[in-house]
mmCIF file as gemmi writes it, N, C-alpha and C atoms, coordinates in Angstrom:
data_model
loop_
_atom_site.group_PDB
_atom_site.id
_atom_site.type_symbol
_atom_site.label_atom_id
_atom_site.label_alt_id
_atom_site.label_comp_id
_atom_site.label_asym_id
_atom_site.label_entity_id
_atom_site.label_seq_id
_atom_site.pdbx_PDB_ins_code
_atom_site.Cartn_x
_atom_site.Cartn_y
_atom_site.Cartn_z
_atom_site.occupancy
_atom_site.B_iso_or_equiv
_atom_site.pdbx_formal_charge
_atom_site.auth_seq_id
_atom_site.auth_asym_id
_atom_site.pdbx_PDB_model_num
ATOM 1 N N . MET Axp A 1 ? 13.675 -13.379 19.098 1 0 ? 1 A 1
ATOM 2 C CA . MET Axp A 1 ? 13.897 -12.563 17.962 1 0 ? 1 A 1
ATOM 3 C C . MET Axp A 1 ? 14.506 -12.806 16.679 1 0 ? 1 A 1
ATOM 4 N N . ARG Axp A 2 ? 14.42 -12.334 15.978 1 0 ? 2 A 1
ATOM 5 C CA . ARG Axp A 2 ? 15.097 -12.48 14.513 1 0 ? 2 A 1
ATOM 6 C C . ARG Axp A 2 ? 16.551 -11.735 14.343 1 0 ? 2 A 1
ATOM 7 N N . ARG Axp A 3 ? 17.671 -12.024 14.175 1 0 ? 3 A 1
ATOM 8 C CA . ARG Axp A 3 ? 18.955 -11.629 13.811 1 0 ? 3 A 1
ATOM 9 C C . ARG Axp A 3 ? 19.109 -11.35 12.286 1 0 ? 3 A 1
ATOM 10 N N . LEU Axp A 4 ? 18.808 -10.003 11.919 1 0 ? 4 A 1
ATOM 11 C CA . LEU Axp A 4 ? 19.183 -9.536 10.678 1 0 ? 4 A 1
ATOM 12 C C . LEU Axp A 4 ? 20.56 -9.076 10.205 1 0 ? 4 A 1
ATOM 13 N N . ASN Axp A 5 ? 20.697 -9.138 9.265 1 0 ? 5 A 1
ATOM 14 C CA . ASN Axp A 5 ? 22.565 -8.624 8.944 1 0 ? 5 A 1
ATOM 15 C C . ASN Axp A 5 ? 21.941 -7.216 8.089 1 0 ? 5 A 1
ATOM 16 N N . ARG Axp A 6 ? 20.938 -6.662 7.351 1 0 ? 6 A 1
ATOM 17 C CA . ARG Axp A 6 ? 21.207 -5.275 7.325 1 0 ? 6 A 1
ATOM 18 C C . ARG Axp A 6 ? 19.263 -5.065 7.284 1 0 ? 6 A 1
ATOM 19 N N . ILE Axp A 7 ? 19.252 -3.939 7.155 1 0 ? 7 A 1
ATOM 20 C CA . ILE Axp A 7 ? 18.177 -3.17 7.097 1 0 ? 7 A 1
ATOM 21 C C . ILE Axp A 7 ? 17.071 -3.505 6.083 1 0 ? 7 A 1
ATOM 22 N N . GLY Axp A 8 ? 17.744 -4.05 4.994 1 0 ? 8 A 1
ATOM 23 C CA . GLY Axp A 8 ? 16.943 -4.5 3.722 1 0 ? 8 A 1
ATOM 24 C C . GLY Axp A 8 ? 16.306 -5.69 3.649 1 0 ? 8 A 1
ATOM 25 N N . GLN Axp A 9 ? 16.606 -6.499 4.855 1 0 ? 9 A 1
ATOM 26 C CA . GLN Axp A 9 ? 16.014 -7.896 5.219 1 0 ? 9 A 1
ATOM 27 C C . GLN Axp A 9 ? 14.662 -7.554 5.783 1 0 ? 9 A 1
ATOM 28 N N . MET Axp A 10 ? 14.706 -6.33 6.091 1 0 ? 10 A 1
ATOM 29 C CA . MET Axp A 10 ? 13.392 -6.251 6.749 1 0 ? 10 A 1
ATOM 30 C C . MET Axp A 10 ? 11.932 -5.859 6.688 1 0 ? 10 A 1
ATOM 31 N N . GLU Axp A 11 ? 11.071 -6.271 7.254 1 0 ? 11 A 1
ATOM 32 C CA . GLU Axp A 11 ? 9.644 -5.739 6.598 1 0 ? 11 A 1
ATOM 33 C C . GLU Axp A 11 ? 9.687 -4.396 6.911 1 0 ? 11 A 1
ATOM 34 N N . LYS Axp A 12 ? 8.727 -3.369 5.976 1 0 ? 12 A 1
ATOM 35 C CA . LYS Axp A 12 ? 8.592 -1.909 6.34 1 0 ? 12 A 1
ATOM 36 C C . LYS Axp A 12 ? 8.001 -2.006 7.533 1 0 ? 12 A 1
ATOM 37 N N . SER Axp A 13 ? 6.837 -2.796 8.151 1 0 ? 13 A 1
ATOM 38 C CA . SER Axp A 13 ? 6.452 -2.568 9.543 1 0 ? 13 A 1
ATOM 39 C C . SER Axp A 13 ? 7.478 -2.714 10.849 1 0 ? 13 A 1
ATOM 40 N N . GLU Axp A 14 ? 8.535 -3.67 10.184 1 0 ? 14 A 1
ATOM 41 C CA . GLU Axp A 14 ? 9.535 -3.51 11.284 1 0 ? 14 A 1
ATOM 42 C C . GLU Axp A 14 ? 10.345 -2.305 11.122 1 0 ? 14 A 1
ATOM 43 N N . ILE Axp A 15 ? 10.627 -1.776 10.182 1 0 ? 15 A 1
ATOM 44 C CA . ILE Axp A 15 ? 11.253 -0.456 10.174 1 0 ? 15 A 1
ATOM 45 C C . ILE Axp A 15 ? 10.725 0.726 10.756 1 0 ? 15 A 1
ATOM 46 N N . GLU Axp A 16 ? 9.484 0.752 10.615 1 0 ? 16 A 1
ATOM 47 C CA . GLU Axp A 16 ? 8.814 1.916 11.168 1 0 ? 16 A 1
ATOM 48 C C . GLU Axp A 16 ? 8.369 1.918 12.355 1 0 ? 16 A 1
ATOM 49 N N . VAL Axp A 17 ? 9.101 1.579 13.376 1 0 ? 17 A 1
ATOM 50 C CA . VAL Axp A 17 ? 8.892 1.81 14.863 1 0 ? 17 A 1
ATOM 51 C C . VAL Axp A 17 ? 9.509 2.762 15.714 1 0 ? 17 A 1
ATOM 52 N N . HIS Axp A 18 ? 9.128 3.008 16.722 1 0 ? 18 A 1
ATOM 53 C CA . HIS Axp A 18 ? 9.842 4.154 17.492 1 0 ? 18 A 1
ATOM 54 C C . HIS Axp A 18 ? 10.686 3.629 18.611 1 0 ? 18 A 1
ATOM 55 N N . ASP Axp A 19 ? 10.748 2.232 18.751 1 0 ? 19 A 1
ATOM 56 C CA . ASP Axp A 19 ? 11.829 1.254 19.74 1 0 ? 19 A 1
ATOM 57 C C . ASP Axp A 19 ? 13.181 1.088 19.029 1 0 ? 19 A 1
ATOM 58 N N . LEU Axp A 20 ? 14.091 2.109 18.884 1 0 ? 20 A 1
ATOM 59 C CA . LEU Axp A 20 ? 14.907 1.933 18.561 1 0 ? 20 A 1
ATOM 60 C C . LEU Axp A 20 ? 15.841 1.18 19.278 1 0 ? 20 A 1
ATOM 61 N N . ARG Axp A 21 ? 16.011 0.956 20.268 1 0 ? 21 A 1
ATOM 62 C CA . ARG Axp A 21 ? 16.956 -0.364 20.985 1 0 ? 21 A 1
ATOM 63 C C . ARG Axp A 21 ? 16.143 -1.367 20.159 1 0 ? 21 A 1
ATOM 64 N N . HIS Axp A 22 ? 15.079 -2.028 20.119 1 0 ? 22 A 1
ATOM 65 C CA . HIS Axp A 22 ? 14.72 -3.151 19.883 1 0 ? 22 A 1
ATOM 66 C C . HIS Axp A 22 ? 15.214 -3.298 18.459 1 0 ? 22 A 1
ATOM 67 N N . LEU Axp A 23 ? 15.441 -1.947 17.222 1 0 ? 23 A 1
ATOM 68 C CA . LEU Axp A 23 ? 15.868 -2.349 15.72 1 0 ? 23 A 1
ATOM 69 C C . LEU Axp A 23 ? 17.179 -2.46 16.129 1 0 ? 23 A 1
ATOM 70 N N . ALA Axp A 24 ? 17.827 -1.757 16.96 1 0 ? 24 A 1
ATOM 71 C CA . ALA Axp A 24 ? 19.772 -1.958 17.019 1 0 ? 24 A 1
ATOM 72 C C . ALA Axp A 24 ? 19.604 -3.553 17.366 1 0 ? 24 A 1
ATOM 73 N N . SER Axp A 25 ? 18.877 -3.972 18.447 1 0 ? 25 A 1
ATOM 74 C CA . SER Axp A 25 ? 19.183 -5.412 18.418 1 0 ? 25 A 1
ATOM 75 C C . SER Axp A 25 ? 18.808 -6.473 17.609 1 0 ? 25 A 1
ATOM 76 N N . MET Axp A 26 ? 17.737 -5.964 17.281 1 0 ? 26 A 1
ATOM 77 C CA . MET Axp A 26 ? 17.397 -7.09 15.902 1 0 ? 26 A 1
ATOM 78 C C . MET Axp A 26 ? 18.362 -6.931 14.749 1 0 ? 26 A 1
ATOM 79 N N . LEU Axp A 27 ? 19.489 -6.095 14.579 1 0 ? 27 A 1
ATOM 80 C CA . LEU Axp A 27 ? 20.459 -5.813 13.307 1 0 ? 27 A 1
ATOM 81 C C . LEU Axp A 27 ? 21.723 -6.377 14.04 1 0 ? 27 A 1
ATOM 82 N N . GLY Axp A 28 ? 21.423 -6.854 15.554 1 0 ? 28 A 1
ATOM 83 C CA . GLY Axp A 28 ? 22.893 -7.311 15.672 1 0 ? 28 A 1
ATOM 84 C C . GLY Axp A 28 ? 23.86 -6.461 16.065 1 0 ? 28 A 1
ATOM 85 N N . LEU Axp A 29 ? 23.523 -5.316 16.844 1 0 ? 29 A 1
ATOM 86 C CA . LEU Axp A 29 ? 24.159 -3.961 16.748 1 0 ? 29 A 1
ATOM 87 C C . LEU Axp A 29 ? 24.623 -4.301 18.311 1 0 ? 29 A 1
ATOM 88 N N . SER Axp A 30 ? 26.059 -3.989 18.601 1 0 ? 30 A 1
ATOM 89 C CA . SER Axp A 30 ? 26.677 -4.151 19.657 1 0 ? 30 A 1
ATOM 90 C C . SER Axp A 30 ? 25.757 -3.895 20.815 1 0 ? 30 A 1
ATOM 91 N N . ALA Axp A 31 ? 26.052 -4.884 22.166 1 0 ? 31 A 1
ATOM 92 C CA . ALA Axp A 31 ? 25.253 -4.625 22.937 1 0 ? 31 A 1
ATOM 93 C C . ALA Axp A 31 ? 25.121 -3.201 23.92 1 0 ? 31 A 1
ATOM 94 N N . SER Axp A 32 ? 26.502 -2.695 23.922 1 0 ? 32 A 1
ATOM 95 C CA . SER Axp A 32 ? 26.255 -1.302 24.505 1 0 ? 32 A 1
ATOM 96 C C . SER Axp A 32 ? 25.532 -0.243 23.727 1 0 ? 32 A 1
ATOM 97 N N . LEU Axp A 33 ? 25.435 -0.45 22.43 1 0 ? 33 A 1
ATOM 98 C CA . LEU Axp A 33 ? 24.124 0.549 21.768 1 0 ? 33 A 1
ATOM 99 C C . LEU Axp A 33 ? 22.781 0.099 22.412 1 0 ? 33 A 1
ATOM 100 N N . THR Axp A 34 ? 22.432 -1.092 22.474 1 0 ? 34 A 1
ATOM 101 C CA . THR Axp A 34 ? 21.081 -1.624 22.817 1 0 ? 34 A 1
ATOM 102 C C . THR Axp A 34 ? 20.504 -1.474 24.256 1 0 ? 34 A 1
ATOM 103 N N . SER Axp A 35 ? 21.835 -1.32 25.181 1 0 ? 35 A 1
ATOM 104 C CA . SER Axp A 35 ? 21.58 -1.114 27.015 1 0 ? 35 A 1
ATOM 105 C C . SER Axp A 35 ? 22.031 0.274 27.363 1 0 ? 35 A 1
ATOM 106 N N . GLU Axp A 36 ? 22.477 1.039 26.387 1 0 ? 36 A 1
ATOM 107 C CA . GLU Axp A 36 ? 22.987 2.318 26.45 1 0 ? 36 A 1
ATOM 108 C C . GLU Axp A 36 ? 22.023 3.28 27.573 1 0 ? 36 A 1
ATOM 109 N N . LYS Axp A 37 ? 22.323 3.86 28.263 1 0 ? 37 A 1
ATOM 110 C CA . LYS Axp A 37 ? 21.501 4.649 29.29 1 0 ? 37 A 1
ATOM 111 C C . LYS Axp A 37 ? 20.545 5.784 28.571 1 0 ? 37 A 1
ATOM 112 N N . ALA Axp A 38 ? 20.436 5.336 27.157 1 0 ? 38 A 1
ATOM 113 C CA . ALA Axp A 38 ? 19.437 6.519 26.348 1 0 ? 38 A 1
ATOM 114 C C . ALA Axp A 38 ? 17.857 6.076 25.986 1 0 ? 38 A 1
ATOM 115 N N . SER Axp A 39 ? 17.623 5.386 27.504 1 0 ? 39 A 1
ATOM 116 C CA . SER Axp A 39 ? 16.686 4.491 27.508 1 0 ? 39 A 1
ATOM 117 C C . SER Axp A 39 ? 15.335 5.727 27.889 1 0 ? 39 A 1
ATOM 118 N N . ALA Axp A 40 ? 15.458 6.945 28.619 1 0 ? 40 A 1
ATOM 119 C CA . ALA Axp A 40 ? 14.539 7.772 29.102 1 0 ? 40 A 1
ATOM 120 C C . ALA Axp A 40 ? 14.988 9.3 29.136 1 0 ? 40 A 1
ATOM 121 N N . PHE Axp A 41 ? 14.125 10.17 29.076 1 0 ? 41 A 1
ATOM 122 C CA . PHE Axp A 41 ? 14.745 11.527 29.065 1 0 ? 41 A 1
ATOM 123 C C . PHE Axp A 41 ? 13.682 12.399 29.677 1 0 ? 41 A 1
ATOM 124 N N . ARG Axp A 42 ? 14.08 13.693 30.593 1 0 ? 42 A 1
ATOM 125 C CA . ARG Axp A 42 ? 12.955 14.365 31.19 1 0 ? 42 A 1
ATOM 126 C C . ARG Axp A 42 ? 12.644 15.319 30.625 1 0 ? 42 A 1
ATOM 127 N N . LEU Axp A 43 ? 11.597 16.047 30.878 1 0 ? 43 A 1
ATOM 128 C CA . LEU Axp A 43 ? 11.052 17.321 30.181 1 0 ? 43 A 1
ATOM 129 C C . LEU Axp A 43 ? 11.51 18.564 31.367 1 0 ? 43 A 1
ATOM 130 N N . LYS Axp A 44 ? 12.129 19.491 30.081 1 0 ? 44 A 1
ATOM 131 C CA . LYS Axp A 44 ? 12.649 20.483 30.967 1 0 ? 44 A 1
ATOM 132 C C . LYS Axp A 44 ? 11.868 21.393 31.784 1 0 ? 44 A 1
ATOM 133 N N . LYS Axp A 45 ? 10.455 21.728 31.631 1 0 ? 45 A 1
ATOM 134 C CA . LYS Axp A 45 ? 9.721 22.58 32.537 1 0 ? 45 A 1
ATOM 135 C C . LYS Axp A 45 ? 9.141 21.453 33.395 1 0 ? 45 A 1
ATOM 136 N N . SER Axp A 46 ? 8.494 20.451 33.332 1 0 ? 46 A 1
ATOM 137 C CA . SER Axp A 46 ? 7.812 19.436 34.106 1 0 ? 46 A 1
ATOM 138 C C . SER Axp A 46 ? 9.101 18.576 35.192 1 0 ? 46 A 1
ATOM 139 N N . LYS Axp A 47 ? 10.077 18.454 34.749 1 0 ? 47 A 1
ATOM 140 C CA . LYS Axp A 47 ? 11.48 17.382 35.083 1 0 ? 47 A 1
ATOM 141 C C . LYS Axp A 47 ? 10.67 15.948 35.172 1 0 ? 47 A 1
ATOM 142 N N . SER Axp A 48 ? 9.449 15.699 34.101 1 0 ? 48 A 1
ATOM 143 C CA . SER Axp A 48 ? 8.766 14.531 34.231 1 0 ? 48 A 1
ATOM 144 C C . SER Axp A 48 ? 9.641 13.745 33.383 1 0 ? 48 A 1
ATOM 145 N N . SER Axp A 49 ? 9.729 12.196 33.681 1 0 ? 49 A 1
ATOM 146 C CA . SER Axp A 49 ? 10.632 11.266 32.601 1 0 ? 49 A 1
ATOM 147 C C . SER Axp A 49 ? 9.849 10.77 31.734 1 0 ? 49 A 1
ATOM 148 N N . ARG Axp A 50 ? 10.276 10.548 30.282 1 0 ? 50 A 1
ATOM 149 C CA . ARG Axp A 50 ? 9.396 10.177 29.543 1 0 ? 50 A 1
ATOM 150 C C . ARG Axp A 50 ? 10.448 9.103 28.711 1 0 ? 50 A 1
ATOM 151 N N . PRO Axp A 51 ? 9.804 7.68 28.186 1 0 ? 51 A 1
ATOM 152 C CA . PRO Axp A 51 ? 10.543 6.738 27.654 1 0 ? 51 A 1
ATOM 153 C C . PRO Axp A 51 ? 11.362 7.365 26.493 1 0 ? 51 A 1
ATOM 154 N N . ILE Axp A 52 ? 12.276 6.835 26.068 1 0 ? 52 A 1
ATOM 155 C CA . ILE Axp A 52 ? 12.959 7.051 24.483 1 0 ? 52 A 1
ATOM 156 C C . ILE Axp A 52 ? 12.251 7.099 23.454 1 0 ? 52 A 1
ATOM 157 N N . GLU Axp A 53 ? 10.89 6.097 23.106 1 0 ? 53 A 1
ATOM 158 C CA . GLU Axp A 53 ? 10.475 6.169 22.247 1 0 ? 53 A 1
ATOM 159 C C . GLU Axp A 53 ? 9.562 7.191 22.186 1 0 ? 53 A 1
ATOM 160 N N . HIS Axp A 54 ? 9.359 8.289 23.148 1 0 ? 54 A 1
ATOM 161 C CA . HIS Axp A 54 ? 8.838 9.339 22.934 1 0 ? 54 A 1
ATOM 162 C C . HIS Axp A 54 ? 9.029 10.458 22.363 1 0 ? 54 A 1
ATOM 163 N N . ALA Axp A 55 ? 10.661 10.618 22.365 1 0 ? 55 A 1
ATOM 164 C CA . ALA Axp A 55 ? 11.417 11.908 21.869 1 0 ? 55 A 1
ATOM 165 C C . ALA Axp A 55 ? 10.939 12.232 20.61 1 0 ? 55 A 1
ATOM 166 N N . HIS Axp A 56 ? 10.694 11.669 19.603 1 0 ? 56 A 1
ATOM 167 C CA . HIS Axp A 56 ? 10.071 12.228 18.508 1 0 ? 56 A 1
ATOM 168 C C . HIS Axp A 56 ? 9.014 13.294 18.62 1 0 ? 56 A 1
ATOM 169 N N . LEU Axp A 57 ? 8.181 12.854 19.554 1 0 ? 57 A 1
ATOM 170 C CA . LEU Axp A 57 ? 6.79 13.611 19.978 1 0 ? 57 A 1
ATOM 171 C C . LEU Axp A 57 ? 7.24 15.073 20.895 1 0 ? 57 A 1
ATOM 172 N N . ALA Axp A 58 ? 8.502 14.846 21.375 1 0 ? 58 A 1
ATOM 173 C CA . ALA Axp A 58 ? 8.798 16.218 22.265 1 0 ? 58 A 1
ATOM 174 C C . ALA Axp A 58 ? 9.649 17.25 21.077 1 0 ? 58 A 1
ATOM 175 N N . TRP Axp A 59 ? 10.096 16.078 19.858 1 0 ? 59 A 1
ATOM 176 C CA . TRP Axp A 59 ? 10.564 17.359 19.243 1 0 ? 59 A 1
ATOM 177 C C . TRP Axp A 59 ? 9.54 17.461 18.093 1 0 ? 59 A 1
ATOM 178 N N . ARG Axp A 60 ? 8.834 16.921 18.107 1 0 ? 60 A 1
ATOM 179 C CA . ARG Axp A 60 ? 7.795 17.361 16.764 1 0 ? 60 A 1
ATOM 180 C C . ARG Axp A 60 ? 7.206 18.272 17.259 1 0 ? 60 A 1
ATOM 181 N N . TYR Axp A 61 ? 6.632 18.287 18.427 1 0 ? 61 A 1
ATOM 182 C CA . TYR Axp A 61 ? 5.734 19.275 19.097 1 0 ? 61 A 1
ATOM 183 C C . TYR Axp A 61 ? 6.561 20.342 20.087 1 0 ? 61 A 1
ATOM 184 N N . GLY Axp A 62 ? 7.968 20.024 19.861 1 0 ? 62 A 1
ATOM 185 C CA . GLY Axp A 62 ? 8.566 21.566 20.373 1 0 ? 62 A 1
ATOM 186 C C . GLY Axp A 62 ? 8.694 21.736 22.198 1 0 ? 62 A 1
ATOM 187 N N . VAL Axp A 63 ? 8.211 20.371 22.441 1 0 ? 63 A 1
ATOM 188 C CA . VAL Axp A 63 ? 8.289 20.426 23.943 1 0 ? 63 A 1
ATOM 189 C C . VAL Axp A 63 ? 9.708 20.205 24.166 1 0 ? 63 A 1
ATOM 190 N N . ALA Axp A 64 ? 10.359 20.974 25.095 1 0 ? 64 A 1
ATOM 191 C CA . ALA Axp A 64 ? 11.8 21.4 25.708 1 0 ? 64 A 1
ATOM 192 C C . ALA Axp A 64 ? 12.202 20.128 26.304 1 0 ? 64 A 1
ATOM 193 N N . MET Axp A 65 ? 13.426 19.112 26.363 1 0 ? 65 A 1
ATOM 194 C CA . MET Axp A 65 ? 13.551 18.419 26.949 1 0 ? 65 A 1
ATOM 195 C C . MET Axp A 65 ? 14.785 18.886 27.857 1 0 ? 65 A 1
ATOM 196 N N . ASN Axp A 66 ? 15.114 18.262 28.967 1 0 ? 66 A 1
ATOM 197 C CA . ASN Axp A 66 ? 16.222 18.456 29.771 1 0 ? 66 A 1
ATOM 198 C C . ASN Axp A 66 ? 17.73 18.423 29.035 1 0 ? 66 A 1
ATOM 199 N N . LYS Axp A 67 ? 18.079 19.72 28.818 1 0 ? 67 A 1
ATOM 200 C CA . LYS Axp A 67 ? 19.647 19.78 28.077 1 0 ? 67 A 1
ATOM 201 C C . LYS Axp A 67 ? 20.583 18.616 28.27 1 0 ? 67 A 1
ATOM 202 N N . GLU Axp A 68 ? 20.715 18.135 28.873 1 0 ? 68 A 1
ATOM 203 C CA . GLU Axp A 68 ? 21.996 16.987 29.174 1 0 ? 68 A 1
ATOM 204 C C . GLU Axp A 68 ? 21.312 15.565 28.818 1 0 ? 68 A 1
ATOM 205 N N . ASP Axp A 69 ? 19.846 15.416 29.007 1 0 ? 69 A 1
ATOM 206 C CA . ASP Axp A 69 ? 19.536 14.352 28.175 1 0 ? 69 A 1
ATOM 207 C C . ASP Axp A 69 ? 19.137 14.287 26.879 1 0 ? 69 A 1
ATOM 208 N N . GLU Axp A 70 ? 18.885 15.618 26.233 1 0 ? 70 A 1
ATOM 209 C CA . GLU Axp A 70 ? 18.65 15.693 25.025 1 0 ? 70 A 1
ATOM 210 C C . GLU Axp A 70 ? 20.273 15.329 24.167 1 0 ? 70 A 1
ATOM 211 N N . GLU Axp A 71 ? 21.093 15.954 24.821 1 0 ? 71 A 1
ATOM 212 C CA . GLU Axp A 71 ? 22.719 15.793 24.103 1 0 ? 71 A 1
ATOM 213 C C . GLU Axp A 71 ? 22.7 14.43 24.155 1 0 ? 71 A 1
ATOM 214 N N . LYS Axp A 72 ? 22.427 13.288 25.197 1 0 ? 72 A 1
ATOM 215 C CA . LYS Axp A 72 ? 22.708 12.236 25.362 1 0 ? 72 A 1
ATOM 216 C C . LYS Axp A 72 ? 21.992 11.575 24.333 1 0 ? 72 A 1
ATOM 217 N N . LEU Axp A 73 ? 20.584 11.611 24.164 1 0 ? 73 A 1
ATOM 218 C CA . LEU Axp A 73 ? 19.904 11.214 23.013 1 0 ? 73 A 1
ATOM 219 C C . LEU Axp A 73 ? 20.478 11.077 21.983 1 0 ? 73 A 1
ATOM 220 N N . VAL Axp A 74 ? 20.662 12.402 21.381 1 0 ? 74 A 1
ATOM 221 C CA . VAL Axp A 74 ? 21.23 12.912 20.002 1 0 ? 74 A 1
ATOM 222 C C . VAL Axp A 74 ? 22.756 12.366 19.839 1 0 ? 74 A 1
ATOM 223 N N . ASN Axp A 75 ? 23.556 12.207 20.852 1 0 ? 75 A 1
ATOM 224 C CA . ASN Axp A 75 ? 24.434 11.168 20.455 1 0 ? 75 A 1
ATOM 225 C C . ASN Axp A 75 ? 24.401 9.791 20.747 1 0 ? 75 A 1
ATOM 226 N N . TRP Axp A 76 ? 23.59 9.097 20.938 1 0 ? 76 A 1
ATOM 227 C CA . TRP Axp A 76 ? 23.275 8.024 21.142 1 0 ? 76 A 1
ATOM 228 C C . TRP Axp A 76 ? 22.97 7.61 19.635 1 0 ? 76 A 1
ATOM 229 N N . LEU Axp A 77 ? 21.416 8.569 19.282 1 0 ? 77 A 1
ATOM 230 C CA . LEU Axp A 77 ? 21.093 8.434 17.892 1 0 ? 77 A 1
ATOM 231 C C . LEU Axp A 77 ? 22.236 8.526 16.725 1 0 ? 77 A 1
ATOM 232 N N . LYS Axp A 78 ? 23.081 9.29 16.921 1 0 ? 78 A 1
ATOM 233 C CA . LYS Axp A 78 ? 24.406 9.61 16.036 1 0 ? 78 A 1
ATOM 234 C C . LYS Axp A 78 ? 25.418 8.015 15.826 1 0 ? 78 A 1
ATOM 235 N N . LYS Axp A 79 ? 25.346 7.489 17.329 1 0 ? 79 A 1
ATOM 236 C CA . LYS Axp A 79 ? 25.851 6.235 16.963 1 0 ? 79 A 1
ATOM 237 C C . LYS Axp A 79 ? 25.21 5.368 16.734 1 0 ? 79 A 1
ATOM 238 N N . LEU Axp A 80 ? 23.996 5.265 16.682 1 0 ? 80 A 1
ATOM 239 C CA . LEU Axp A 80 ? 23.43 4.147 16.116 1 0 ? 80 A 1
ATOM 240 C C . LEU Axp A 80 ? 23.18 4.206 14.374 1 0 ? 80 A 1
ATOM 241 N N . GLN Axp A 81 ? 23.173 5.587 14.069 1 0 ? 81 A 1
ATOM 242 C CA . GLN Axp A 81 ? 23.35 5.706 12.659 1 0 ? 81 A 1
ATOM 243 C C . GLN Axp A 81 ? 24.499 5.4 11.872 1 0 ? 81 A 1
ATOM 244 N N . GLN Axp A 82 ? 25.647 5.688 12.7 1 0 ? 82 A 1
ATOM 245 C CA . GLN Axp A 82 ? 26.736 5.034 11.997 1 0 ? 82 A 1
ATOM 246 C C . GLN Axp A 82 ? 27.133 3.574 11.778 1 0 ? 82 A 1
ATOM 247 N N . LYS Axp A 83 ? 26.326 3.231 12.725 1 0 ? 83 A 1
ATOM 248 C CA . LYS Axp A 83 ? 26.488 1.421 13.074 1 0 ? 83 A 1
ATOM 249 C C . LYS Axp A 83 ? 25.652 1.02 11.884 1 0 ? 83 A 1
ATOM 250 N N . ILE Axp A 84 ? 24.366 1.568 11.707 1 0 ? 84 A 1
ATOM 251 C CA . ILE Axp A 84 ? 23.497 1.193 10.899 1 0 ? 84 A 1
ATOM 252 C C . ILE Axp A 84 ? 24.03 1.4 9.528 1 0 ? 84 A 1
ATOM 253 N N . ARG Axp A 85 ? 24.609 2.389 9.255 1 0 ? 85 A 1
ATOM 254 C CA . ARG Axp A 85 ? 25.341 2.527 7.739 1 0 ? 85 A 1
ATOM 255 C C . ARG Axp A 85 ? 26.278 1.776 7.566 1 0 ? 85 A 1
ATOM 256 N N . LYS Axp A 86 ? 26.858 1.344 8.435 1 0 ? 86 A 1
ATOM 257 C CA . LYS Axp A 86 ? 28.247 0.287 8.604 1 0 ? 86 A 1
ATOM 258 C C . LYS Axp A 86 ? 27.693 -0.874 8.226 1 0 ? 86 A 1
ATOM 259 N N . LYS Axp A 87 ? 26.406 -1.356 8.602 1 0 ? 87 A 1
ATOM 260 C CA . LYS Axp A 87 ? 26.026 -2.588 7.942 1 0 ? 87 A 1
ATOM 261 C C . LYS Axp A 87 ? 25.682 -2.723 6.507 1 0 ? 87 A 1
């Protein structure tokens, strides 16, 4: 896997992905961000588990997530955003 110093070094196809843990890893961000427990979330109604890569679909189509899982996911995304901005 390539290691990059900043987003500007990435191809458009590499940036437009839904696997944010992979993106964080490519940017060489801390292991705690790439291995953090934000790998899945549960749906509120069915309680079924979905991979983090599907979170955008739940938000897009208004499918409610388990409240705790959604809070963890949002916090993880905020941490990731802060780290990327520092790059």
